[in-house]
N, C-alpha and C positions, 0 to 999 in steps of 0.2 A: 535795330533801331528802337528807341524807347518812346512810347506814346503816353500822353496825359489824357486820359478820357474822362468826360464829366461823370460825377458819381452816379447820376440818375441813369445814364446810358450803360454803364458797367453793371449796375444792379438790375436793370431790365434785361440785359443779355444773360446775366447769371440765373435770373428767374425763368428765362426762356428755357435754358438747359435743364432746370429742376422740374419744370412742367413737362418738357418732352420725356424725361425718363419716367415721370409718373404715367404719362400716356402709354408708354412702351410696356409698362408693367401691369396695366389694368385692363381685365377682361370684360368689365360691365359696359354695355352700350350706352347707358345714361352717363357714367363718368367719363367714358371716352369722349363723347360729344362735348362735354363741359371742358375737358382738357384741351380738344382740338380748337374750341372757341377761344380759350385763353391764349393758346399759341398764336392764333391769328391776330389777336389784340396786341400781344407782346411784339410780333413781328412787325406790325404796322407802326408802333411806337419806335422801334429800333430804326426801321427804314426812314421814318419821317423826322428823326432827330436832327435838329440844327446843326449838330457837329459834322455831319457829312457835307454840309454846304460850305465849309471852311477849307482852306488849303490843306489842313491835316487830315481831312477825311478822304484818304486814298483807299484803293483797294487792299493795299498792305496794311492799312489801319484796321480795315474790317476784319481781316484774318487775325490780327494781333488781339483785337477785342474778343473775338470768338474763343481764342486759345486761353486768354486770361480768365474769361468768364467761366469756361469749362473747368478750369483748375479750382476756381473759387467754388463753383457749384459742387464738385466733387468732394471738396473739403468740408461741406455742409452736410453731406449724405450720412 
């Protein structure tokens, strides 16, 4: 199935992956805290996005968004 995600939601999920990978590769406690905080902010924006209140906002759509965003984030690495 194909989903049409709002651009801001897709970009936020893509940024989430980029930040997650930064966190995974950073040994500094100061930077780690900043990345964790950023992940929390991004997670809240993703979870609270109005798209999830529409009929299209299904669990399958959440998984499709994550996969699409992961591929986009990998392309930016």
